DRENPAKOL-378744 format. One record per residue (C-alpha): residue in one letter; x, y, z. Coordinates in steps of 0.1 Angstrom, whole numbers, padded with zeros to 4 digits, always signed. Each point is the difference from the previous one (the first is absolute). Example, Ala and Ser with C-alpha at 12.3 -4.5 7.8 and 13.67 -1.06 7.14 Angstrom:
A+0123-0045+0078S+0014+0034-0007
END
This chain:
R+0908+1070+1211D+0011+0017-0033K+0036+0004+0010Q+0025-0009-0028I+0027-0026+0008S+0032-0009-0017F+0006-0032-0019P+0013-0022+0016P-0009+0015+0034T+0027+0012+0023P+0004-0015+0034E-0014+0031+0015Q-0033-0006-0018L-0003-0035+0016N-0015+0016+0031R-0024-0027+0009A+0007-0037+0007H-0015-0030-0017P-0028-0015+0021T+0013-0020+0030P-0017-0031+0013S-0016+0021+0028M-0018+0023-0024P-0038-0004-0001L-0020-0009-0030I-0009+0028-0023D-0038-0004+0006S+0005+0013+0035S+0012+0033-0013N-0022+0031-0001A+0006+0003-0037W-0015-0034-0006K-0029+0006+0023A-0007+0033-0018L-0002-0018-0033K-0022-0027+0013A-0024+0026+0014H+0001+0019-0033K-0009-0032-0019A-0028-0008+0024S-0015+0035-0004G-0007-0008-0036I+0016+0008-0034P-0023+0012-0028H-0005-0021-0030L+0026+0005-0028K-0027+0013-0023Q-0004+0029+0024L+0037+0004+0008M+0009+0002-0037E-0023+0030-0004D+0024+0020+0021N+0025+0013-0025K+0022+0016+0026R+0003-0034+0017V+0007-0017-0033D+0027+0025-0008A+0016-0005+0034L+0001-0038-0003N+0025+0000-0029A+0037-0001-0001T+0027-0001-0027F+0036-0009+0000E+0020+0002-0033G-0020-0020-0025I-0023-0018+0025H-0034+0015+0010L-0019-0015+0029D-0037+0008+0003Y-0013-0014+0033S-0032+0020+0000R-0021-0032-0004N+0010-0013+0034C-0027+0002+0027V+0018+0029+0017T-0005+0036+0007E+0028+0026+0004K-0005-0005+0037S+0006-0037-0004M+0033+0008-0017E+0011+0023+0028L-0007-0027+0025L+0019-0025-0021F+0030+0024-0001D-0003+0003+0038L+0001-0038+0002A+0032-0001-0022D+0016+0026+0024E-0010-0021+0030A+0015-0032-0016N+0030+0021-0011V-0002-0015-0035I+0024+0023-0017G+0024-0003+0029K+0000-0037-0003F+0008+0003-0037K+0029+0023+0010E+0012-0027+0023M-0002-0025-0029A+0021+0023-0022A+0025+0004+0028G+0006-0037+0003K-0017-0006+0033K-0009-0036+0005I-0037+0005-0002N-0005-0037-0008T+0002-0006+0037T-0010-0037+0000E+0029-0009-0023G+0024+0028+0011R+0004+0014-0035A+0000+0033-0017V-0025+0005-0029M+0019+0018-0027H-0016-0005-0034M+0002+0038-0004A+0038-0003-0001L-0003-0024-0029R-0011+0029-0023S+0022+0027+0017A+0021+0025-0020P+0037-0004+0004T+0001+0031+0021D-0027-0011+0024K+0009-0012+0035F-0014-0032+0013E+0016-0020+0028V-0007-0032+0018D+0019-0007+0033G+0020+0032-0007K+0013-0013-0033D-0007+0015-0034V-0023-0021-0022V-0002+0024-0030G+0035-0010-0012P-0007-0037+0001V-0034+0005-0017H+0016+0019-0029A+0028-0024-0002V-0025-0028-0007L-0019+0022-0025K+0033+0007-0018K+0007-0037-0001I-0035-0007-0014K+0005+0027-0027T+0034-0015-0010F-0013-0035-0001S-0033+0008-0018D+0017+0021-0026K+0024-0028-0007V-0028-0025-0004R-0023+0023-0021S+0029+0010-0023G+0008-0037-0008E+0034+0003+0016W-0010-0027+0025K-0004-0033-0018G-0017-0032+0010A+0017-0034+0000T-0004-0004-0038G+0011+0035-0009K-0035+0014-0004A-0011+0032+0016I-0025+0000+0028T-0034+0012-0010S-0023-0016+0025V-0001+0002+0038V-0020-0021+0025A-0001+0015+0035I-0005-0027+0027G-0014+0013+0032I-0033+0001+0020G-0020+0025+0019G+0019+0033+0003S+0027-0015-0022Y-0025-0001-0029L-0032+0020+0004G+0015+0035-0001A+0023-0007-0029E-0028-0016-0020F-0022+0031+0007V+0027+0023-0014A+0008-0023-0030E-0037+0000-0010A-0004+0037+0005L+0029+0009-0023S-0009-0027-0027T-0017+0026-0022G+0012+0035-0007P+0034+0016-0005A+0018-0023+0025A-0012-0031-0018K+0022+0009-0030N+0030-0007+0022A-0012-0036+0004S-0005-0007-0037G+0011-0036-0008R+0003-0009+0037T-0021-0022+0023L-0004+0002+0037E-0018-0028+0019F-0007-0005+0037L+0000-0034+0017A-0015+0003+0035N-0025-0028+0007V+0015-0034+0009D-0026-0017-0021P+0018-0018-0028V-0025+0014-0025A+0015+0034+0008V+0034-0013-0011E-0014-0011-0033R-0018+0033-0005A+0032+0020+0007L+0023-0021-0021R-0021-0012-0029K+0009+0029-0023L+0037+0003+0011D+0032-0014-0015P+0026-0010+0026E+0027+0013-0023T-0013+0036+0002T-0015-0001+0035M+0013+0014+0033A-0016-0010+0033I+0001+0022+0030V-0005-0017+0034I-0014+0025+0024S+0003-0011+0037K+0016+0019+0028T+0010-0031+0019F+0001-0024-0030T-0022-0023+0021T-0036+0009-0010A-0015-0034-0007E-0021+0009-0030T+0026+0022-0016M+0028-0025+0004L-0020-0029-0013N-0009+0021-0031A+0037+0011-0003R+0012-0036+0001T-0026-0009-0026V+0011+0028-0023R+0037-0009+0006K-0008-0035-0011W-0016+0013-0031I+0031+0020-0009V+0024-0028+0009E-0018-0026-0021A+0001+0023-0030L+0034+0016+0004G+0020-0018+0026E+0012+0007+0035K+0025+0027-0012A-0029+0021-0012V-0014+0008+0034P+0022+0030+0008L-0007+0015-0034H-0038-0005+0002M-0008+0005+0037I+0005+0029+0023A-0013+0008+0035C-0016+0028+0020S+0009-0011+0035A+0019+0008+0032S+0016-0035+0003P+0031-0002-0022D+0011-0034+0013K-0034-0017-0008V+0000+0018-0034K+0035-0014-0007D-0010-0035+0011F-0029+0001-0024G+0024+0006-0029I-0006+0037-0005N+0031+0023-0001P-0002+0021+0032D+0012+0029-0021N-0033-0001-0017M-0020+0002+0032F-0018+0033+0005T-0005+0006+0037F-0028+0015+0021W-0002+0005+0037N-0021-0011+0031W-0014+0035+0002V-0018-0007-0033G-0033-0017+0006G-0010-0024-0028R-0032+0019-0009Y+0019+0032-0002S+0029-0014-0019V-0009+0009-0037S+0023+0030+0003S+0029-0022+0009A+0019-0025-0021V-0030-0023+0003G-0019+0022-0025I+0026+0022-0016M+0022-0029-0012P-0026-0019-0021L-0017+0032-0011S+0033+0016-0011L+0009-0031-0020H-0034+0004-0017Y-0005+0037-0003G+0035+0014+0005F+0014+0016+0031E-0008+0036-0010T-0037-0009-0001M+0002-0014+0035A+0020+0031+0012E-0031+0020-0010F-0022-0023+0020L+0022+0005+0031K-0002+0037-0004G-0038-0001-0001A-0001-0020+0032R+0025+0024+0016S-0022+0029-0009I-0029-0014+0020D+0024-0009+0029R+0010+0037+0002H-0036+0012-0005L-0012-0022+0029L+0026+0016+0024S-0004+0036-0011A-0036+0007-0012P-0026+0016+0022P-0028-0025+0010R-0026+0014-0024E+0025-0004-0029N+0016-0033+0012L-0013-0028-0023P+0011-0030+0020L-0011+0015+0033L-0034+0008-0015M-0006-0034-0014G+0012-0017+0031L-0022+0020+0023L-0030-0006-0022G+0008-0037+0002V+0000+0002+0038W-0033+0019-0001N-0017-0025-0024S+0012-0031+0018S+0002+0009+0037F-0028+0025+0002C-0024-0009-0028G+0005-0037+0003H+0010-0008-0036A+0022-0031+0001T+0008-0001-0037R+0013+0024-0026A+0006-0002-0037I+0025+0015-0025A-0016+0006-0034C+0027+0010-0025Y-0014+0013-0032A+0032-0009-0017Q+0008-0036-0012G+0037+0005+0006M-0008+0003+0037L-0017-0034+0003K+0025-0012+0025L-0002+0030+0024A-0028-0016+0020P+0017-0034+0005H+0032+0018+0011I-0019+0023+0024Q-0018-0030+0014Q+0033-0011+0014V+0014+0034+0009D-0032+0008+0020M-0013-0033+0013E+0034-0014+0010S+0009+0033+0016N-0032+0009+0018G-0017-0033+0004K+0007+0000+0038R-0021-0007+0031V+0023+0016+0026A+0017+0033+0006L+0037+0005+0004N-0003-0007+0037G-0016-0034-0007E-0034+0012+0012E-0029-0013-0021L-0016+0028-0021T-0034+0012+0012F-0010+0015-0033P-0001-0012-0036A+0032+0004-0020G+0013-0013-0033E-0020-0006-0032V-0004-0026-0026N+0013+0015-0032F-0009-0011-0035G-0005+0013-0035E-0002-0004-0038P+0009+0024-0027G-0025+0023-0016T-0033-0012-0015N+0010-0036+0008G-0009+0007+0037Q-0033+0016-0010H-0011-0032-0016S+0012-0020+0030F-0006+0014+0035Y-0014+0035-0004Q-0035-0015+0005L+0010-0005+0037F+0015+0035+0001H-0032+0017-0011Q-0027-0021+0017G+0017-0023+0025R+0027+0006+0026V+0017+0034+0002V+0035-0003-0014P+0021+0032-0002V+0017+0002-0034D+0032+0017-0013F-0006+0009-0036V+0034+0004-0018G+0001+0015-0036F+0024+0017-0024I-0007+0031-0020K+0022-0013-0029S-0002-0035-0015N+0032-0019-0007Y-0016-0015-0031P-0025+0026-0014I-0026-0013-0025D-0023+0027-0015N-0025-0010-0027T-0024+0029+0004K+0007+0010-0036S-0014-0034-0011G-0031+0001+0020E+0008-0007+0036T-0014+0025+0025V+0031+0002+0022S+0035-0013+0001N+0006-0034+0017H+0017+0018+0030D-0029+0024+0003E-0024-0029+0001L+0020-0016+0028M+0003+0033+0020S-0037+0006-0004N-0005-0029+0024F+0028+0013+0022F-0019+0033+0005A-0035-0015+0002Q+0005-0028+0025P+0010+0021+0030D-0030+0022-0005A-0023-0030-0004L+0013-0014+0033A-0003+0034+0018Y-0034+0011-0012G-0018-0033-0006K-0036+0000-0014G-0030+0002+0022P-0036-0013-0003E-0013+0035-0009E+0023+0002-0031L-0010-0035-0010K-0037+0009+0002K+0005+0030-0022E+0016-0022-0025G-0030-0023+0000V+0016-0030+0016A-0025-0026+0010E-0008+0002+0038E+0011-0036+0006L+0034+0006-0016I+0008+0032+0019P+0016-0018+0030H+0022-0019-0024K+0011+0030-0020T+0006+0023+0030F+0036+0011+0006P+0006+0012+0036G+0031+0021-0010N+0021+0015+0028R+0028-0024-0009P+0035+0016+0005S+0028+0002-0025N+0032+0018-0009C+0010+0011-0035L+0036+0000-0010L+0005+0017-0033V+0036-0002-0013D+0015+0017-0031A+0014-0031-0016C+0013-0035+0007T+0038+0005+0000P+0028-0016+0019Y+0001+0032+0022T-0038-0001+0008V+0000-0038+0005G+0027+0006+0027Q-0022+0028+0015V-0031-0022+0001L+0019-0029+0016A+0014+0023+0028L-0033+0016+0005Y-0016-0033+0009E+0029-0012+0020H-0002+0031+0022R-0038-0001+0002T+0005-0034+0017G+0025+0015+0023V-0023+0029+0010Q-0027-0024+0010G+0023-0023+0020F+0015+0030+0018V-0034+0013+0010W-0011-0035+0012G+0032-0004+0020I+0008-0034-0016N+0032-0013-0016S-0005+0003-0037F+0034-0015-0007D+0000-0036+0014Q-0020-0029-0014F-0002-0028+0026G-0033-0010-0014V+0016-0017-0030E+0021-0023+0022L-0024-0026+0016G-0012-0014-0033K+0037-0004-0011V+0008-0019+0032L-0029-0024-0005G+0009-0003-0036K+0034-0015+0009K-0017-0027+0020V-0022-0008-0030R+0030+0000-0023A+0018-0024+0022Q-0030-0023+0001L-0004+0000-0038A+0037-0008-0005K-0003-0031+0023T-0033-0012-0014R+0011+0004-0037G+0035-0014+0008S-0008-0030+0022G-0037-0002+0003A+0000+0013+0036K-0033+0003+0017I-0015+0035+0003E-0001+0009+0036G+0002+0030+0024F-0028+0020-0017N-0037+0006+0008S-0025-0024-0016S-0009+0025-0027T+0035+0007-0012T+0009-0037+0003R-0029-0009-0023M+0010+0025-0026L+0036-0010+0001Q-0010-0036-0005M-0020+0010-0031F+0029+0020-0013T+0027-0026+0004S-0022-0028-0013V+0008+0012-0035S+0037-0004-0010N+0019+0030-0013P+0000+0000-0038E+0033+0000-0020S+0019+0032+0005K-0001+0025-0029L+0033+0016+0009
END
């Protein structure tokens, strides 16, 4: 189990095949049954478990500047041994080796899953279909560096001769959430100095109000738009792209488009037809899933324009460090493996259908929304790889808010309502220290924040019982209302500082946590057919709206509920266009 492996793995290390359609569900395995019996035998309350210092010491792991304390999960050392057995049974690390080796583990779409290659070192070896992909990856990165340096230095001029100082990134889902997370995480601290005088906006939602919000502070003369779409056919993205194109053309003329619009795509002909110079297209590949694409041109291009390529190179190094850690660290030291296995334990064995990310760092406010997509689009599945319906609970609803904001929002439910496992994420150093202790404050602002980071996990774990309340003199009739059951699980991730490198590490850590859980459950974490049905039905509605608005066509072909709402909607004429 603790055997070290190389990175990337050699073919000889790929000694077990990915699950075939004939393989049984994981819950039929002895490892799963042993865990189920272990859970049924009873796990002591966390108040009792936390008294065992040996156990607490054992349930900690550190890699570089990231410390994981998972002692506040409802597990014993025996629980962890059984979870490691389950990981062995599911061949979790073996499947990650296959991923790194370019095997087409996305079996429903016949694709490799190679986001690790996006942050590879030039000397690493990654192949898909027997062809090197490291060279093409670094060719794109070199192109991004050259282009972003040219724009940031002012060498690249807009149509009126002015330098480009603002960027609007047009994309949705995976073409937006990851890049926005990183942009926000780096917006304070040393990396932010590189973005001085620059603006980065994201346009994702097809709501026209989103267009107004993205463009209202921008000047077309100094703005560059990046259209992010692999196929250049994504409906929402292309409508927004045409809208922004119109905004540029009306201000600067048709000839301005190649100077003010670039693309991240794999469709050069469509990019050219749109009016963008194909030379200014930064490609990515079909082995890059959208929700895992922030390490590709999708994220690195807009972020390099804003923060500089060197900053993003550090981000990629951080992600790479976790990739290598995942494939080489022993189980008890392997952070993504530990977090993924605990996720399986909490959801499949303890029955917790939700989990929260509580970042005690304002800069990380977009981590939870990004991980919502990474995790819920990946593992929100009802069938195994063989198409058989799962016979056990899998996948969680993910949500979160930064720091003390969440405490004043949904922690009431955490403490006295449903059990929601929580990941607490905090940083030892603040990117914007404020210390007024010499003028009367008790602690610095960051210490005030982190006081809550350290207190909340214990409050969830220990709770507060009736006997304690009686000793405090609480009125008898209020005791039920003020009782905290405790025994609510959490992880604590304590990171040295929020830097480009550690942001890359946190991103990869959560990406791989999702992969661990999917591999244990035997599902395909890399397709997303669940997003398709609504799109198909949306085309039918769109066609109906066009006919009804254009020629007054009767609304037909829908159920009575949808028909009634469409009639209400189309009874009001579209107002005069703002753009």
